[in-house]
Every structure is written in C-alpha cells, then in structure tokens.
N, C-alpha and C positions, 0 to 999 in steps of 0.2 A: 503493500500500500504506500510506502513512502515515496515511490517513484510517481505516483499519481499526481501529486501536487505540481511536479515539474511539467508533466504532460498538460496540466490545466493552465498553468501560468504562461507557458511559452507563447502560444498564440495571442494571449492578452497583452503581453509586453509589446508585441508588434502593433497592436491596436492603439495602445496608450501612446507609443512613440509618434503615431501619425495623427493624433487629434490636433486640429488647428484651432486657434483662438476664436475664429468665427463660428465654430461648431458648438461652443459651450452652451448656448441657449437652445440647441436642438432638442426636441422631445425624444425620450427613449421609450421602448416598449414597456418599461416598468412605469406605470401610470403616475406614480407619485414623484418621479425624478425626471429632470432634464439632464443633459450631460454634466453641467456644472454641479448640480446637487448630487448626482450619482458619484461623481469624483470625490466630492466632500464626504459622502457616505463611506466610500472605500477608505479614504484617509482617516476618517473618524474611528472606524472599527478596526483598522489595521493593527495597532499595537495590542489590542485585546486578543485578536486572532493569533498573532505571533506569540503572545504570552501564554495562550492556551497550549500551544505546542510544547513550550518549556515548563509547563505546570506552574506558571507564575500568574497570579491574579493581577491584571492590568485593567483598571477601571477606565471607561471611555473619558475623554477630556471634558472639561466643564463647558466648552463651547457647544453651541447647538449643532446637532447632527446635520440639519438641512440648511445650515448657514450658506448664504449665496456668495459670501465674500471668499471665493476660492483664493488660496495663497498664490502669489505670483510664481513661486517655484513648485507648483503642484505637480508638474510632470516629473522632475527628478525625484521628488518625494514619493510619488506613487510608484515609480520604477524601483526605487530603493525598497519600498514596502513589499512589493511583489517578490523582489530578490530575497528579502529577509523571511518572508512567509514561506517561500520555497525551501530555503535553507532550514528553517525551523521544523517544518513538517516532513522534511526528507529524513530526519532522524527517526529510526524505528521506534525509539522509546516514546516519541510524541503520541503514538497511537495506542499506548498501553495504559492501563489503569484508569484513573479519573482525572478530570481537569475542570477548570472554570473558564467561562467566556464572558468577561466583563462584570460578572456578579459573583457573589460567594457560592451560588448554587453549583454543586458538583454534578457533572455529567460524565458518562463514559467517554473517554478520549477518542475511541474509535467512532463514536457518533459525532463528536465535534469535528474530527478530521474529515468525515464525510460531508458535513455541513460546509466546511471551509472549501473543500474541493468543488462542491456544487455551487457555492456562492461565486467562486472565481469564474466558473464556466458560464453560469447564467448571467451574471452582471457583465462579464466579458462580452457575451453575445449582445446584451443590451447596448453597451458602448459601441460595439462594432456596427450594429444595425443603425444606430443613430448617426454614425459618422460615415456610412457607406462602405464598410469593410465586410469581408466574409471570412471569419476565422475558421480554421479546420482543426478539429481535435481528433486524436487517435480513437479508433473504435473501442479499444480496451478501456480507455477513460470513460467514454460515453456509456458503455455497458455498466460500469461501476456507478456512475452518477445516476443513471436511470434506476438502477436497483435501489440506491439510497433514497431517491425521491419517492419512488413507489412505497417504500417501507415507512417513510416519515411524512407523507403528503398531508395526512389529516392533522398531525401535530403542527406542521408548517402553516396550515390554514388557520388552526386555532390560535397560533401565535401571531398571525397577521403577516407572516413572511411570504406566503403564497396567496395569490388571488384565486377566484373561482376557476375551475378547470375550463380550458378552451378545448373543445372536442377536436381530436386529431385521429385520422385513420390508424388502425392497429398496425398496418404495414408501412406506416410512414417511417422515415429515418429516425434513428434514436434521438438525435438532437431535437427534432420536431416534437417527439413524444415527451421529452423532458420539459421543453418549453410549454407545451400545452398543459401538463400537470401543474406547472408553477403559475399558471394563469396568464401566459403570454401567447400571442398569436404568432406562430412560426412563419406565417405567410407575409409578415410585415417586411 
C-alpha cells in the first residue's frame, strides 16, 4: 500500500504545476470549491494528513479553510505538501495501527491512508477538470481507490465528504465509477 500514494500524487503534481493564475476562479466539479478555494482546502488539511502518517496529531490552522486569500506562493507550497505527503505515506508503518487526522479521534491508519489516497485522486481530478487537464492514474491505484470508496461511501456521505451519488454505468471506467460514488459527474 505505501506505493499507492506515489501513484496518486504523480499525476496531480503535473496538474498543480500547470495551473495558471487566470484559472483560480474557475469552478470545479466539487460544488463547494472553485480552484482557489480547493487549493486552500488542500493546503489547509495538508499538515494534518502528513501528521496522520507519522502518528502525530496536527490540528488544522486557525485560518478559515475556505479562505479566498490564497498565499502568493501557493504553488511551491502545494508541490512541497504533495512531496511530503508522498514521503510520509510511503513509509509502511504509516499504514499500521491507529492515527489521528486533525482531531484527537483515533482511526485505523489503514482507513486514513485510504482516505488520503482517495482525496488526492478525487481532488486531483477536480483540479484537472477545472483547468482543462486529463490526468491518468494506474489501474492498480484506481482499483484500490474504488474499493475504498465503495466500502466507506455511506460514512463519507454522513460526514459530508461525498455528495449524492451520480449514476454511472456499471461498465464505465473505474475513475468514472469512483467519481460518481463521490457525487461528481464524470462527464464534466
């Protein structure tokens, strides 16, 4: 499983490198975010997700998650976050035992790791779609993410992480089925 995070972040790094300033106000498939606020979301939760891999509780910053004042150096910060996230979750021990993700509540590390990998793929697709990119992820990774989403979809909806399911044909590509389960229209 440690290799999955690298498979997830690789295409997203390319998307992030290509985001232009005039694309920051573009809507994303994630209804509550435009590109700017989605970038802020990723930067806001980044330290907590990295800390979870190291079994260190890192509370989110005091600033508002949906702050629209994106830091001027957002791109190098997000690229560094994705590199740290990859490094942290590449360690096999990150997937063992329990951990915390921004709050004192303990969760199985394997569950949190799956959530992190899924978050990278789904929000990476959101950013790519909003900025006219088409990332490609390995089938092995998409098989894993689909399994994780299927197993935790109701929990994700109850937590407000996923929207209502968008119907997708059963024989659609795995990425489309993942997106539909998370409440996104893969046809966007």
